[in-house]
N, C-alpha and C positions, 0 to 999 in steps of 0.2 A: 556385602551390604545389599547389592543389587538382587542377589538370589533371595534374600530375606524379604525385600520389598515385593518382589514378584510373587513369592509364596503367599505373603499376607494379602495381596490384591486378589489372587486366585481364591483364597479362602473366603474373602469378603464377598466376592461375586456369587459363589455357591451358597453361602449362608443367606445372602439377600434373597435369592430365588426360593430357597426352602422356607424362610420366614414369611415371604409373601404368600406362598401357597397355603401355609398354616393359618395365617390371619384371614385369608379369603374364605377358607373352608369353614372356620369357626365363627367368624364375625361378619362375613360378607364384605370384607375390605376390598376395594378396587374391582367392583363387579364388571366394569367395562373392559378390564384387561384379561387377556387369555393366560391362564396359569402355565400351560405347556410352553407358550412362547416365552414367558418370563423365565421359567426354569431353563429352557434351551439357551436363551441369551446369556444367562448366568454361567452355564457350563462352557459356552463358546468363549466368553471373555476370560474365564478361568484358564482355558486351554491356551489362549493367546498370552496371558500373563506368565504361565509356566514355561512356554517355549521361547518367549522373547529373549531371555538372557543367552540361550543357546545360539540364536541367530545373530546376536549383537556382536559376537566375536568376529572381528575383521570386517564388519559392516557398519554403515552409518545407522543411526536410530530409525530413520524413515524406512530404509530397506529392510531392516530387521523386523519392524512392525508389520510390513507387508508380507514377509516370509512367514511370520508367526500366524498371520491371518490365513494365508494359503495353506499352511500345514494343518491348522485347526479345521478348515473345510474338509481336508482329506480325512481327518478323524471322523467327521460326521457322515462321510460317504463310505464308511467301513473300509477305508484304505489306511489302516492304523500306522504301520511302520514305527512301532513303539521304540525299537532299538535305535532309530535315528536320533531320538532325544535322550534316552537313558544312557547311551554310550558317551554323550557329551557332558554328563553331570560330574565328571571327575574333578572339575574345577572347584566344586564345593569342598571346603576345607574340613568342616566338622563331620565326622562319621555319622553321628546321630541325626544331624539335620539332613545329611545325604540320604539316609534311609527313609526319613519322613517325606522328603521331597520326591524321591523316586516312587514311593507308594502312592502319593497324591497324583503323580503323572499317570501311573498305571490305571488308577481309578477313573480319571478323566477319559483315558483311552477306551475304557469300557462303557462309560456313561454316554459319550457322544453318539456312538452307533445305536445305542438303545433308543435314543430320541428319534433317530431316523427310522428305525424298524417300527417304532410305535406309530409314527405318522403314516407309514406305508400300510400297516395293518388296519389302521382306522379308515384309510381310503378304500381298501379292498372290502372292509366290513360294510361300508356304505353301499358298495356295488352289490354285495351279497343280499343286503336287505331289499334293495330296489328290485333285484331279480326275483326275490321271494314274492314281492307284490305283483310283479308281472305274471308270474306263474299261477298265482291263486286269485287273480283279480275277479274271477267269475263268482267268487263267494260273496256272501253278504258282508259289507264292510262297515267298521266302526272306526272313525278317524278322529283323533283327539289333537287339539291344537298345541298341547303342551303336556309334558310328563311332570305331574305334581301329585300331591296327596289326594286331591279331589278327583282327578281323572283316573287315578289308580283304583280308588274305591268304586267308581262308576264302572270301569272296565271289568273289575273282578265280579261285580254283581251281574253284569250282562253275560259274561263268559260262563258263570255258574248256571244261569238260566238256560243258555244255549246248550250247554253240556247235558243238562237234564232232558232237554227236548231233542237231543241228538243232532243239533245243527252245527255244522262246521262253518266258522266265520273267520274273517281276517281283521285283526286289530292293529291299528297303526298309530303310533305316537309321533307327531311331527315336532319340529323345532327343538329336537332333543339336544340340549347344550349342557354338558356336564358342569360348566362354569356357573350356570344360573340356577341349578338345582341345589336346594339346601341339603338334601340327603340323597344324593344321586345314586349311590350304590344300593341302598335299600329300595328305592323306587325302581331301579333297573331290575332287581331280583323279582319284585312283585309283577312288573310288566312281563318278565320272562315266564312267570308261572302261568300266565294266560296265553302264552305263545305269541306275544305281541312283537311287532316289527318296530324298531326304533330308527328314525331317520332324522337327519339334520335339516331337511328341506321344509319349507313352508307348505301348509296344506294347499295353497293356491298353485303350487308348482307340480302337484300330482296331476296326471292326465285323467282326471275324474270324468271328463266327457266320454272317454273310452269306457270307463267303468260303468257309466250309466247305461250303455248299450248291452251290458251283460245280463240284464233282466232281473238283477237282485237289487234290493233296497240299499241305499247308502245313508249312513248316519254321520253327520259332521257335528262335533261338539266344540264350540268356541269356549274353552274352559280355562283360559290363562288366568293367572293370579291378577294380572293387570286388566281390569274390566274395560278400560278405554280401548285397549288392544283387541279385546273380544268383539266390541262393536265395529271397529274399523275392519277387522278381518272378515266379519260376517257380511258387511256391505260389499267388499271386494269379491267374496265368494258368491254372493247372490248375483252380482252383475256378471261375473264370468259364467256361472251356470246358466243364467237366463239367456246369455248370448250364444253359448256353445251347444246347449242341449235342446233337443226337440221337446215339445210339450209332453209327449208320452214318457220321455226319459226324465223330465223334470219331476214328474209325479213320484218317482222313486228316490228322490233326493230330499232328505230331511235335515234341516239345519237347526241346531239348538244353541241359543246365545245366552250365556250366563252373565247377567248384569243387573245391578240394582240402581243404575244411573237413571236419573230423572228424564234425561233426554233420549234414552235408548228407544223407548216406545215411539216417540215422535219421529226419530230418524229412520227407524225400520219401516214405519208406515208410509214414508215418502218414497221408498225404493220399489221399483217394479219387480215383482217376484214371479210372474208367470204362473206356472203350476207348482212351484216349489212350496214345500211346507216349512215355514219358519216359525219357531216358537221362542219367545223371550221368557227366560226363567229367572225369577228373583227369589233367592233362597229365603230371605226374610219374610216376604209377603206369603210365599208358599207355606212356610212354617206356621204362620198365624191362621191362614185359611184352613189348613188341615186340622189345626187345633179346634177351631170354631165349628168345623163340620163334624168331627168325632165327639167333641165334648161341648155341646151347645151352651149358650149363656143361661138358658133356663134350667140347667142341671143343678140339682141339690138346692133348689129354692126352698126356703122355709115355708111352713104353712101360712096361708093368708098374706103372702108377700104381695106388695102393691107395685114393686118396681124391681128391675134388674139393676144392681149397683156394682159397678166394676171398679176395681182398684188396680192401677198400673204402676209398678215400681220401676223407674228407669225410663227415660224418654229419648233414648238413642234411636238408631235405625229400627230395631225390632219394636221398641216401645211405641214409636210414632206410627208404624204400620198397624200395631195392635189397637191403638186409639182410633184410627180411621175405620178399621174393620168392625170394631164393636159398636161404633156409632150407628152404622147402617144395619148391622145384624140385630141390634137392640130395638129396632122399630117394630114393636109388637102392638097388638090390639088391647089385650087385657092387662098389660104391664107397662109401667112407666120406665124411664131409663135415666141413670145418673152415672157419671164417670169422674173418678178422682185420679189425678196423675201426680206422683211424687218423684221429684228428681232434685239433685243438688243444685241444678241451675234450671229450675222450672220456668222462670221468666223468659229465658232465652228459647226454651222449647215452645212456649206459648207464642212468642213472637214469630217463630219459624212456621208454626201451624197457621197463624194469621196471614203470613206472607204466601204460603203455598196454597192455602184454601181460604181466599179472601172473604167469602160470604158464609162460611161454615159457622164462625163464632157469632155471627150477627143474627142467627135464626132461633135463638132461645133454647139451644140444647144445653142440658145441665152438665157442664164440664168445669171442674175446678183444678187449678194447677197450684201445687204446694212445693215451695223450695225447702228441702230438708234432707239431712243425711239419715238414711234409713237405719243405720247402725248407731243410733243415738237415743238418748233419753227423750228428746223432743218427739221423735217418731213414736216411741212407746206411749207417750201421753196422747198423741193424735189417735192411736188405735183405740184408746179407751173412750175418746170423745167423738171425733168426726167419723171414724172408720169402723166402729164396732159392729155395724150391721151390713158390711159388704157381702155380696153373694158370689162374686167371681173375682179372683186375683190373678194377675199376670205379672210375672217377675222377669225383667229383662235388664239386669243391672250391669252386665258386661261379661265377666268370667263365670265359668260353671260353678266354681267354689263359692263365690259370693251368692249366687242364686240359690244354691242348695242350703247354705247356712241361713239365709233370710227366709226361705220356704219353711224350714224346720221351726225357726223362731216364730213365724207367723201362725203356723198350725198350733203351736203350743199356746200362743197368746189367745187365739180364738177359742181354744179348748178351755182355757182358764176363764175367759169372759162368759162363755155360754157352753155349758156341758153338752147340750143337744144341738148346738149350732155347728154346721159343717159346710162352710163355703168351699167352692172349687178353687184349688190352688195349682196353677200351672206355671212352670218355670222353664226358661230357655236353657237347654243343655246340649252342647255340640258333640261331646265325645261319646263314642259308642259304649265303652265300658262304664262310663259315668252314668249314661242313660239307664243301663241295666241295673246299676246299683241303686239309682233313685226309684226305679220301678219296684225293686225289692222292698223298699220302705212302704210300699202300698199293700204288701201281703200281710194278712193278719196272722197272728201267732197260732201255730198248730199245737204247741206245747201247752199253752195256757189259754184255752178258748175264752175263758172268762175275762181275759185282759185284752183290751182293744189296743194293740200295739201298732196299728196301721196309721201312717201319716197321710195316706191317700194323696200323694203328690203326683202330678201329671207332668212328666218331662216332654218337651216338644222341641223340634228344630234340630234333631240329631243329624249330623252330616251323612252318616252311613245310611240313614233311612231316606234322606232326600236324594243323594247321588246314587240311585239304584235303577234297576231295569224297569221299574214302574214308570219312569219318566218317558219311556218310549211309547207307551200305550195311552189310552184314555180310560182311566179308572176313577172311581169315586166321583167327586164333584166335577172333575174334568170331563167325564163322560156325559154327565147331565148338562154341562155347559154347551157341548157340541150339539146335543139333542135340542136344547133351547134355541140355538141358532138355526137348526134345521126347521124347527117349527116356525120361527120368525120368517124364514124364506118361503116356507109353504104358505103361510098366511098372506104375506106380501105379494107373492106372485100368483096366488090362486091355484097352486099346484099341490095335490096330495100325492106324495111320492109312493109309487108302487114298484112292482118288479120291473115294469117297462119304463121306468123313469130314472134310469141310472145316470143319464147325462145331467138331468136337473139336480139330482142328488150330488153328483160330482162338482157341479158349479157352486152349489151351496157350501160344500166343504172347502172349496177353493176360496170363496169369499170369507169364510171363517178365519182361515190362516193368513189371508192377505193383509189384515189389519189387526195389530195387537190390541187395539181398543175394543174390537169385537170380542176377543177372547176374554179380556179383563171384565167387561160388562157382563158377559154370559156367565163367567165364573161366580161373580157376586150374586147374580140371580139364582144360580143353581144352589149355592150354599144356603140361601134363605128359604128354599122349599121346605126343608125340615122344620123351620120355625113356623111356617104357615100351617103345616100339618099338626103341629103341637097345639096351636090355638083351637083347632077343631077336635082335639082329643085323640089324634093319631100320631104314630111314629113310623119310621121306615127303616128297612135294613136291606142289605144287598142279598139278592137271591143267589143261591149256589146249588150245585148239582145234587148235593145230598140233603139240602135243607128244604124248607117250605117254599113253594112256588108262588108266583103272583096269582092272586085270586081276583077274578073279574068282579065278584060280589063285593069284595072289600072296596074296590075303586068305585063301584056303583053306589055303595052306601056313603062313601066319602063325598061323591059328587052330588048325591041327593041332599046331603047336609049343606054342601057349599052353595048349591043353587037356590036355597032359601034366600029371598031377597035381602033380608037384613044381614044375613051372614055374608052374602056376596058383596054387599056395599062395604062392610068393614074389611073384608079380605082385599078388595081392590084398593081401598084407602091405605091399608098396610103395605101393599106392594108399591103404591105410588110414593109413599113416604120413604120406603127403603131405597127406591130408585133415586129420589131427589137427594137424599143424604149421601148416597154413593157418589153422585155427580158433584156434590159440594166438596167431598173429600178428594176428588180428582182435580179440584181447582176451577170448576165451572161456575159461571155466574148466571143470574136471571137476565134474559133479554126482554126488555120492555117493548111495547109495540113500536115505538120510534126506532129503536135499534133493529127490530125485526124488519121493519120496512126498508131499512138501509141495506140489508143483505139478502132479502128473500128472492131477489132476481138471480142471485148467484147460488145460494144455498136454500133449498126449499124449506127445510125444517129448522136446522140449527147452524150455527157458525162454528166449525171445528177449529178455525184459526184463532178466533177471538175467545173460544171456549164459552159461548153464550147459548142458552137454550130457553125458549119461552115457557117451557113446562115446569120450571122450577118455582112452582107456586103450590098452594094448598089444594087438596082434592076438590074442595068446594068451588074453587075458581076455575077448574078445568073446562067446564061446559061453556062458560062465557068466553074463556080464552079460545076455545076451539072455533067458535063463530067469528071472533075478531080476527084470528089468523086467516080463516077462509076469506074474509072480506078484504083484508089488506093484500093478500096474495093475488086475488082476482083483480084488484085495482091496479097493482103494479105490473102484472104479467099478462093479464087477459085470459088466464087459464084457471081451471078448477082444481082445488086441492082440498081433500077431506082427511085431516090428520087423525080423527077418531081418538082423541086423547082419553076420553072417558071410557070407551069400550075396550081399549087396548089392554088395560090392566085386568079387566074381567075376562078377556079372552085368554090371557095367560093362566089365570086360575083354572079355567075349564080345560086347558091343555096339559095340566100337571100329570094326569094319568098317562098320556102318550109319552111325555118326557121320561117318566120313571120306568115305563115298560119298553123303552128302546123301540119305539114304533117304526123307525126307519131302518132298523137292523144294521146300524153302522158301528156302534161302539161295542156291542156284545155284552153290555152291562145292564142288568135289569134289577129293579128294586120292588119289593113287596111292601105294602102298608098294612098296619094293624092298629087296632084300638089300644090305647095305653091302659094299663091296669090301674094307674094312679089318678084317674080323671073323673071328674064329674062333668062331663063334656057339655058343649053348647047344646041346648035343648032344641028339639025339632018342633 
């Protein structure tokens, strides 16, 4: 009876360990527990159970239990002595049970040392990886805070670009914990394909202050799936680097923080960064900005259109960012703007917008929220009545499949309603293969040219296109954003950067990366340049080595047109309205003169803590406001302050050619402008 009970207990312990590991791998059960430890404990208890009856002969139960534990420990340290146990199994009466019991004992004698050898191999594996880092630490380093799908996509893209350029780099994945990865084996193989080092240490435990002195750039990616952890790790990393590294070494350290948390920007702006370059990356916001830069709101407008009319389906994180961006992007001179948001719970979405942007909804912008299931007959009726003349549609319903189905239905519906009507339809698609499939729907038939089989759908937000090597540079509107900040510093400090002004240029770049709010504001401004060009009958495209170059004549013609007083007035008004709406979407409020008086002795222009700005008024009120601000500031401080609210927008228009031509030679990205073929432009 005792032998049977011991055998059953041993079997139970082993099965429990195996079942736990299966449940954890497939369903994430017990994530805080270590699978190896649980399996090892199961094998240890099984060994004790199997050997207990052997030592019970002639001993008390307590001593037998201790001897069983001692012998089990011997099994784990590869001192098996299997015959000490198997020779004592003669007491088992049943031959069949004797064979099964003896086989089980032998299996445990093999399993126990295997756990010990595995742990030893893991320990020496960690030493090997650390030695690899110390040997090649002089290379350019890319350090990822976690091994996951997104970090693998990014590492593969960077490695491919470096291979093509003949650059040898070191790739390090930190916090590698097999227990926390959903698909560890696959991710490990992908990391190995780029020659990456996998270590269990936190990125803060790496001696990166030593790496900084190697003269190569270091790139840290806080890219955990837990975005709160990304922010916390980034703060610790910044504090440690700012304390340990010299200013010249800090310039070679780049920290990328992936988070869409509302508080991330505020928290990062309060941390002293020294010369470190810190960038906050929000995948949702970046996806929308890239869409509106590549496919502007004025695209595919019908003839004689009087307004841009945007339809947003789904008001989750992506839909909310889309609404905010199209509001300030849609501030045009010749076109009005309307937006319609459809969501199953549109009322809750509207209340959240009112909470996050308290004065946005009070300023007369045409925004309508409709609660409706888009896959219903009610929505079909709305398409025929309220939404039949939308010019730009953004789909952000959640999953890729839902967005694709809805986009196809929407294109068919508009095709049926208006044969010649062709609104832009953009849909959020995260998967790489799905993105390619959707783009193929935009290819017209080569077999039957007479049939227009193109759905003309625009996928955006593909993770493989966001998490790529382009993040490391300043391209597209990011390059323009940096140039805008350089121009701002040039105008503010009265310095025109030349070849002998490298320090001034370096200080300006440092101030750009010191505050995330600088980056966000400049990005929005950069994105809207294309819209201002369109109003004057121009467009822009990136200059490349094999294509057409920037022509001074084109910029001269553009500026001659822009400098006409009437044109300059409405261009400045357009910029001011764009700026005001952007600040409203960021949660800012207007500061009346009473409030301005209360903080002007601390903050000269605006109150960043209270998010108040006196300039959130119409263009017509700016000149009077300028004089009033000067008077109050002089009364309260005894000093002179000339904000030049009216002229600042005009100055920006005049500096557009510099911004597009990379006047300061920092970003290496230049744009050419050209007259649109489809225009009856503003007359001279």
